C-alpha positions in Angstrom: 10.4 7.5 9.2 11.0 9.2 5.6 11.9 6.6 2.9 15.2 6.3 1.9 14.8 6.0 -1.7 13.8 9.7 -2.5 12.3 8.8 -6.0 8.6 9.4 -5.0 7.0 12.4 -5.9 5.4 14.6 -3.4 3.6 17.8 -4.2 6.2 19.5 -1.9 9.1 18.7 0.3 8.7 17.5 3.7 10.7 20.1 5.7 13.1 19.3 8.1 15.7 21.3 10.3 16.7 21.7 13.6 15.5 25.4 14.9 11.7 25.0 14.0 8.7 24.0 11.9 5.7 26.3 11.6 2.7 24.4 9.2 -0.7 25.9 8.6 -3.5 25.8 6.5 -2.1 29.5 4.7 0.9 30.5 3.6 0.9 34.2 5.2 0.1 32.6 8.7 2.9 30.2 8.2 5.2 33.1 7.3 3.9 34.8 10.6 4.6 32.0 13.0 8.2 31.4 11.4 9.3 35.3 11.6 7.7 34.9 15.5 10.5 32.2 16.0 13.2 33.7 14.4 12.8 37.2 16.9 12.8 34.8 19.7 9.6 33.4 20.2 8.7 30.3 21.3 6.4 28.1 19.6 3.6 29.4 22.0 4.1 33.0 20.8 4.4 31.6 17.4 1.0 30.0 17.7 -0.9 33.1 19.0 0.6 35.3 16.0 -0.3 32.8 13.3 -4.0 32.5 15.0 -4.6 36.1 14.8 -3.3 36.1 11.4 -5.7 33.2 10.1 -8.8 35.0 11.1 -7.7 38.1 9.1 -6.4 36.1 5.9 -9.0 33.3 6.2 -12.2 35.1 7.5 -14.4 33.0 5.9 -13.1 29.9 7.5 -12.6 31.4 11.1 -12.8 34.8 13.2 -12.7 36.4 16.4 -15.8 35.5 17.4 -15.0 31.4 17.3 -13.7 29.3 19.3 -10.6 27.1 19.5 -9.3 23.7 21.4 -5.7 23.2 21.7 -3.1 20.9 22.7 0.0 21.9 23.6 3.4 20.0 24.8 5.3 22.4 27.4 9.1 21.2 27.9 9.1 23.5 31.3 6.0 21.5 32.2 6.9 18.2 31.2 3.4 17.3 30.0 1.1 17.5 27.3 -2.4 19.6 28.4 -5.3 20.6 26.5 -6.7 24.1 26.6 -10.6 24.2 26.2 -11.4 27.5 24.3 -14.5 26.6 23.6 -17.3 29.0 24.8 -20.4 27.7 26.3 -24.1 28.5 25.7 -25.3 31.8 27.0 -27.3 31.8 30.1 -30.7 32.8 28.7 -29.9 29.9 26.1 -32.3 27.3 26.9 -34.5 24.7 25.3 -37.6 26.5 26.2 -36.5 29.8 24.9 -35.6 28.2 21.5 -38.8 26.4 21.4 -41.0 29.4 22.3 -39.3 30.9 18.8 -41.0 28.2 16.9 -37.9 26.2 16.8 -37.2 22.6 16.5 -33.4 23.2 16.1 -31.2 25.4 16.9 -30.3 27.8 13.4 -27.2 27.1 11.7 -26.9 30.7 11.3 -27.8 34.0 13.3 -27.7 35.4 16.5 -29.2 32.3 18.1 -26.7 29.9 17.4 -23.9 32.3 19.1 -22.0 30.8 22.0 -19.4 33.0 24.1 -16.6 33.7 21.5 -13.8 31.7 23.0 -10.7 32.5 20.7 -9.6 35.8 22.2 -9.5 35.0 25.9 -8.1 31.5 25.3 -5.2 33.3 23.1 -4.1 35.7 26.2 -4.2 32.5 28.5 -1.7 30.7 26.0 0.5 34.0 25.4 0.3 35.1 29.3 1.2 31.3 31.1 2.9 29.5 28.2 4.4 31.9 25.8 7.5 35.0 26.1 6.5 37.9 24.1 4.4 40.9 24.4 1.2 41.2 22.9 2.3 44.0 20.7 4.5 41.1 18.9 2.3 38.7 18.1 -1.2 41.1 17.4 0.9 43.6 14.9 1.1 41.3 12.0 -2.6 40.8 11.9 -3.2 44.5 12.4 -1.3 45.2 9.4 -2.8 42.7 7.2 -6.5 43.8 8.7 -5.6 47.6 7.9 -3.2 47.2 4.5 -4.5 44.6 3.0 -3.6 40.9 2.2 -4.4 38.9 -1.1 -7.5 37.1 -1.1 -7.8 33.8 -1.3 -9.6 32.3 -4.2 -12.2 30.1 -1.7 -13.0 33.4 0.0 -13.8 35.1 -2.7 -15.9 31.9 -3.7 -18.0 32.0 -0.1 -18.5 35.5 -0.4 -20.4 35.1 -4.0 -22.4 32.2 -2.4 -23.8 34.3 0.2 -23.8 37.5 -1.7 -27.7 37.9 -1.7 -28.1 37.6 2.0 -25.5 40.1 2.5 -27.2 42.5 0.3 -30.9 41.5 1.4 -30.5 40.9 5.2 -26.6 41.0 6.3 -26.0 44.4 5.1 -23.5 45.1 7.8 -21.5 42.1 6.6 -22.1 43.5 2.7 -20.4 46.6 3.9 -17.2 44.8 4.7 -17.2 41.9 2.1 -18.8 43.5 -0.8 -16.4 46.5 -1.4 -17.5 49.1 -3.6 -20.5 46.7 -4.0 -19.1 44.2 -5.4 -17.8 40.9 -4.4 -13.9 41.0 -4.6 -12.0 38.9 -7.0 -9.7 36.4 -5.7 -6.2 37.9 -5.5 -7.9 41.7 -4.2 -5.7 43.0 -1.5 -8.4 42.9 0.9 -9.1 45.0 4.1 -10.9 44.8 7.6 -9.7 48.0 8.7 -12.5 48.1 11.5 -11.4 44.8 12.8 -7.9 46.1 12.6 -9.3 49.1 15.0 -10.7 47.1 17.2 -7.4 45.0 17.9 -5.0 48.4 17.5 -7.7 49.4 20.1 -7.4 46.3 22.6 -3.6 46.8 22.2 -3.6 50.6 23.0 -5.9 49.7 26.4 -3.2 46.9 27.0 0.2 49.3 26.8 -1.7 51.8 28.9 -1.1 49.5 31.6 2.5 50.0 32.1 5.5 47.8 30.7 5.0 44.5 32.7 4.1 42.2 30.4 1.5 40.0 31.9 -0.4 43.4 33.2 -1.0 44.2 29.5 -2.1 41.1 28.6 -4.7 41.2 31.4 -5.7 44.7 30.9 -6.0 43.0 27.0 -8.6 40.7 28.5 -10.4 43.1 30.3 -10.6 45.1 27.0 -12.4 42.3 25.2 -14.5 40.2 28.3 -15.5 43.2 30.4 -14.8 46.5 27.9 -15.7 47.7 24.9 -16.1 44.3 23.1 -18.6 42.5 25.3 -20.3 45.9 25.4 -20.5 46.4 21.6 -21.8 42.4 21.2 -24.1 42.6 24.2 -26.1 45.8 22.5 -26.2 43.9 18.9 -27.8 40.6 20.5 -30.3 42.9 22.4 -31.3 45.4 19.8 -31.1 43.5 16.2 -33.3 40.9 14.6 -31.2 39.0 12.5 -32.5 36.7 9.4 -31.0 33.3 9.9 -31.9 29.7 8.1 -35.4 29.3 10.0 -36.2 31.6 7.5 -37.6 34.0 10.6 -35.5 37.1 12.1 -34.4 36.7 16.1 -32.5 38.5 18.5 -29.9 36.9 20.1 -29.3 35.8 23.7 -25.3 36.1 24.2 -24.7 38.6 27.1 -21.7 40.7 28.0 -22.3 39.2 31.7 -21.4 35.7 29.8 -18.5 37.1 28.1 -17.6 38.6 31.5 -17.9 35.2 33.3 -16.1 32.8 31.1 -12.6 31.9 31.0 -11.1 29.1 28.8 -10.2 26.1 30.8 -6.8 23.6 30.8 -7.5 19.5 31.3 -5.5 16.6 30.5 -5.8 14.7 27.5 -7.6 11.9 26.7 -5.3 9.3 25.3 -5.0 5.6 23.7 -2.0 3.3 23.4 -1.6 2.0 19.9 1.5 0.0 19.5 4.7 2.5 19.8 2.1 5.7 20.3 0.0 7.1 22.5 -2.6 9.7 20.7 -3.7 12.4 22.5 -7.0 14.4 22.2 -9.3 16.4 23.4 -12.3 15.7 25.7 -16.0 14.3 25.1 -17.0 17.9 24.6 -15.1 17.6 21.6 -15.2 14.7 18.6 -11.9 13.8 19.4 -12.1 10.5 20.9 -13.8 8.9 18.2 -10.2 9.1 16.6 -9.4 6.7 19.8 -11.9 4.8 19.6 -11.4 4.1 15.8 -7.8 3.1 16.6 -9.5 0.8 19.7 -11.5 -1.0 16.8 -8.5 -1.4 14.3 -6.3 -2.7 16.9 -8.0 -6.2 16.1 -7.0 -5.8 12.3 -3.7 -6.7 10.9 -2.8 -3.3 8.7 0.8 -3.3 8.2 1.7 -3.9 4.8 -1.8 -2.9 3.4 -2.1 -1.0 0.5 -3.2 2.8 2.0 -5.6 3.1 -1.4 -6.4 -0.2 -1.4 -10.2 -1.7 -0.2 -9.5 -3.5 2.7 -7.1 -0.5 4.3 -10.0 1.8 3.5 -12.8 -0.3 4.2 -11.7 -1.3 7.6 -10.9 2.7 8.4 -14.8 3.6 7.2 -16.4 0.8 9.0 -14.7 1.4 12.4 -15.5 5.1 11.5 -19.2 4.6 11.2 -19.2 2.7 14.8 -17.2 5.2 16.5 -19.3 7.9 15.1 -22.2 6.8 16.5 -21.1 6.5 19.4 -20.2 10.1 19.2 -23.7 11.0 18.4 -25.2 8.6 21.2 -22.8 9.7 24.1 -20.8 12.5 24.0 -21.7 15.8 25.6 -20.2 18.7 28.2 -18.8 16.3 31.1 -19.8 19.1 33.4 -23.4 18.5 32.9 -23.9 14.7 31.8 -21.5 11.8 32.9 -19.8 10.2 29.7 -18.9 6.5 29.6 -15.7 7.4 28.0 -13.6 4.7 29.9 -16.2 2.1 28.6 -16.3 3.4 25.2 -12.2 3.4 25.0 -12.0 -0.2 26.5 -10.8 -3.2 25.0 -13.6 -5.3 26.1 -16.4 -2.7 24.7 -14.4 -2.6 21.5 -14.0 -6.3 21.4 -17.8 -6.8 21.3 -17.9 -3.5 18.7 -15.4 -5.1 16.6 -17.5 -8.2 16.0 -19.8 -5.8 13.9 -17.2 -5.1 11.0 -17.6 -7.5 8.4 -14.2 -7.9 6.5 -16.6 -7.9 3.0 -19.6 -5.9 3.7 -20.3 -2.6 4.3 -23.1 -1.8 6.8 -25.7 0.5 6.0 -27.0 0.9 9.5 -26.4 3.3 12.1 -25.6 1.1 15.1 -24.3 3.0 18.4 -23.4 0.7 21.5 -25.3 0.2 24.3 -24.0 1.2 27.9 -26.3 1.3 30.6 -27.9 4.1 31.9 -25.9 6.4 29.7 -26.4 7.9 26.4 -29.8 9.3 24.7 -31.5 8.8 21.5 -30.4 9.9 18.0 -33.5 10.6 15.5 -32.0 10.2 12.3 -33.1 12.9 9.2 -31.9 11.3 5.7 -30.2 13.9 3.2 -32.0 14.2 0.0 -29.5 14.0 -3.0 -25.7 15.9 -2.1 -25.0 17.6 0.9 -24.6 20.9 0.4 -22.1 22.5 3.5 -22.5 26.4 2.4 -25.7 27.4 1.4 -27.2 30.8 0.2 -27.8 31.2 3.8 -24.5 30.3 4.9 -25.6 27.3 7.2 -23.7 24.8 8.6 -19.8 24.6 9.2 -18.2 25.5 6.2 -16.7 21.9 5.1 -17.1 19.8 2.2 -19.5 20.3 -0.1 -21.2 18.1 -3.2 -18.8 15.6 -4.4 -16.0 16.5 -1.6 -15.6 19.7 -3.3 -13.6 21.8 -1.0 -15.7 25.0 0.2 -13.3 25.7 2.7 -13.5 24.4 6.3 -11.9 25.7 9.2 -8.4 26.5 9.8 -5.2 24.8 11.6 -1.7 25.0 12.8 1.3 23.1 14.2 4.1 24.3 15.4 7.5 22.5 16.8 10.0 24.9 18.5 13.9 24.3 19.1 13.2 23.5 22.6 10.8 20.7 21.7 7.8 22.9 22.6 4.7 21.4 20.8 1.3 23.3 19.5 -1.9 22.0 17.4 -4.8 23.7 17.3 -7.7 24.2 15.2 -9.6 27.7 15.4 -12.9 28.2 13.8 -16.1 29.3 14.2 -17.2 33.5 13.8 -16.4 32.8 10.0 -17.8 35.4 7.3 -21.3 33.6 6.6 -22.0 32.6 10.2 -23.8 35.8 11.5 -23.7 39.6 10.7 -20.9 41.3 11.2 -21.1 43.9 14.1 -20.3 47.1 12.4 -18.4 48.8 15.4 -16.0 46.1 15.8 -15.3 44.5 12.4 -16.4 40.7 13.1 -19.2 38.1 13.5 -20.5 35.8 16.1 -19.9 32.4 15.8 -22.4 29.6 15.4 -21.5 26.9 17.8 -24.8 26.3 19.4 -26.0 24.9 16.5 -24.4 21.6 17.6 -26.9 21.1 20.7 -29.9 19.4 20.4 -33.4 20.9 21.2 -34.5 17.6 22.8 -34.1 17.1 26.9 -32.7 13.9 28.1 -29.5 14.0 25.4 -26.0 14.4 26.6 -25.8 17.1 24.0 -28.9 19.0 24.6 -28.9 22.6 25.1 -28.2 24.4 28.3 -27.3 27.6 29.9 -23.4 27.4 30.5 -23.0 24.1 28.7 -20.5 23.6 25.9 -21.4 22.3 22.5 -19.9 19.1 21.3 -17.9 20.3 19.1 -16.1 18.8 15.9 -12.9 20.8 16.4 -9.7 18.1 17.3 -6.3 18.9 17.0 -4.2 15.6 17.7 -0.7 14.9 19.3 0.8 11.5 19.8 3.8 10.6 21.7 6.3 7.7 20.5 7.9 5.1 22.8 6.9 7.7 25.6 8.5 10.7 23.6 6.4 13.6 22.3 6.3 13.0 18.7 3.6 14.4 16.4 1.4 17.1 16.1 -1.2 17.1 13.3 -4.9 18.1 12.3 -7.2 19.3 9.2 -10.4 21.6 9.0 -13.6 19.7 8.1 -16.1 19.3 10.6 -17.1 16.1 11.0 -14.2 14.6 8.2 -11.6 16.0 10.7 -10.9 12.8 12.8 -11.7 10.6 9.4 -8.6 12.2 7.7 -6.7 12.9 11.2 -6.8 8.7 11.5 -6.4 8.1 8.0 -3.1 10.0 7.8 -1.7 8.5 11.1 -2.6 5.0 9.9 -0.7 5.7 6.8 2.3 7.2 8.5 2.3 4.2 11.1 1.3 1.1 9.2 2.7 1.8 5.1 5.6 3.9 6.4 4.6 7.3 4.7 6.8 10.2 5.6 4.4 13.2 6.8 4.5 15.0 3.2 3.4 11.6 1.2 1.1 10.4 4.1 -0.8 14.0 3.3 -0.5 13.5 -0.4 -2.0 10.4 -0.8 -5.6 9.9 -2.1 -8.1 9.9 0.8 -11.8 10.0 1.3 -14.8 10.5 3.8 -17.9 8.9 5.2 -21.1 10.6 5.4 -23.2 7.7 6.7 -23.7 9.4 10.2 -25.9 12.4 11.2 -23.6 15.6 10.6 -23.1 18.0 13.6 -24.6 20.8 11.7 -27.8 22.1 10.8 -29.8 20.7 9.3 -28.2 17.3 10.8 -28.5 15.1 8.4 -27.2 11.5 7.3 -26.4 9.6 4.1 -26.4 5.9 5.0 -23.5 3.9 3.4 -22.2 7.1 1.4 -18.3 7.2 0.9 -16.8 9.8 -0.9 -13.5 8.8 -2.5 -10.7 10.9 -4.3 -10.4 10.4 -8.0 -6.9 9.5 -7.4 -8.1 6.2 -5.7 -7.3 3.3 -7.9 -10.3 1.9 -10.3 -9.6 -1.6 -8.8 -10.6 -0.1 -5.3 -13.2 1.8 -6.1 -15.2 -1.4 -7.8 -14.2 -3.6 -4.7 -15.7 -0.8 -2.5 -18.7 -0.8 -4.6 -18.6 -4.8 -4.7 -18.9 -4.4 -0.6 -21.9 -2.7 -0.6 -20.3 1.3 0.3 -22.6 3.9 -1.8 -19.4 5.1 -3.5 -19.3 8.8 -5.1 -15.9 10.3 -6.7 -14.9 13.6 -6.0 -12.2 15.7 -7.8 -8.7 14.5 -7.6 -7.5 16.8 -5.1 -10.7 17.2 -2.8 -10.2 15.9 0.9 -9.0 17.2 4.0 -6.4 20.3 4.6 -4.1 18.0 7.1 -1.0 19.6 8.2 1.5 17.7 10.1 4.8 18.4 12.2 7.4 16.0 14.0 10.1 15.9 16.3 12.7 13.1 16.5 16.1 13.9 18.8 17.2 17.3 17.3 15.1 17.1 14.0 12.0 19.2 13.3 9.9 18.4 10.7 6.6 19.5 9.0 4.3 19.0 6.0 1.4 20.8 4.5 -1.7 19.8 2.2 -1.8 21.0 -1.5 -5.6 20.5 -1.7 -7.0 24.1 -2.0 -3.8 25.6 -2.7 -3.3 27.4 0.6 -1.5 25.7 3.1 2.3 25.6 3.3 4.9 24.4 5.8 8.4 26.3 6.7 11.0 25.6 8.9 15.0 25.6 9.1 
């Protein structure tokens, strides 16, 4: 789909080759992934190596205590699969317990927000069942960067500065790691986390004590994590430490070693939606992924071909479809192991033909309008935000997504990889970022805060319950074209992920932009619906646009009733994308945030 005329400027080339491509939110992880392909690993091996590296080089955006959904297309299996690395709520995480602590909401930080850490077990499953390399091959780069140092990116330094007083006053174990010599490290500092390096080195040593068998080593590593020293240290910390969180009061955690020992990632078929030549593939209703599919189901009724992708009609229709799809997310989505979710209805033509009638072509909706499916869903109580939404406060609350006026605070991480054989992976690791919870000193990392996505009201699909998965925002994507695996893409960004992911796809499909052009193009997001993170507020009608959107478009969107806010020129999203057509492998990465990079040959 590349333009024949090479004149249009892009911030970097659309990478193209035949050997393989790697694209991620940090250049070092991309280089590690590419090096893994070069030494004979497949896309899945490269994904594991890149993922462990991202935990080290983007600690403000993800960590070992977090979670991850993955979409893979394995050539040998001949199908696309979703690996759910979203850990569930602990056994003692009941609504009654949190209410007894005087809480109306799950705190956005601290120990009560922790679910079972999902990343390590998930990467081990991927390496064991889909990869080919040994644990040492994929873990050594991360150990090296944690032990010897990596240049600290500007956003990591800024995030540490934001929570500096929290670290000094309450989370002193975090200060020990992230305030070396008692100071906020400057951007570019060679930053180390030696205790994390020791943790992974110890896991590797225990793994290799199992002998030379690759699978036996991976199994021993899993034991060290979920049934060994890592689980024991986490259990003790949650039982014995009272940790300050955004509620203004300290709380002990409820996560236990038993919770970690009982959980394993699961594999399932993706949810899909056919859109013209494309079949878009997403994780299930335990994620927000289906909101992209529903946006497509709504937009299918409009003629988008030929529309200016930075024009008022294109932006208006996508935003109005997003408002309806996200309203349904809030009302219906949750863990399908606990609640029946009417996803077939929500993606059906009949349902969306009716929902589409709510979209006015020239008037923005200021109402929260979920659909109605008899016998399903819950009531959503709206909390309106005053002024501008701040995503990372001095107490570290929420998922670090996009702050005031779309200012990039950092978000999460993402990568897409396609190898020579045609194996594909798209993954969005997140959680366990440095501002979510105090560092556990013996292991050098903190727990995640994904449990804040649960409601503490009964009878909602996303209500808190032991063993239940929180409805995560994490949302990797793949698509077939004419029945063939074609595209892998995604973005950090909390609730904005499936807005930017959808915009990218529509620009690529309808405006015929290549991968890099579709990433570079002016972008936007709506804050109309409740955010998934503490304090779960909404800003009805608010549409945040990059300043590069033409003034004529901005004026027309205002005329249609959108509450328009203008952000900096390059402030919306951190997309990466990779595609496969015959022997060709292509990739692109986002210039926003000055971290993402694609590589390939």
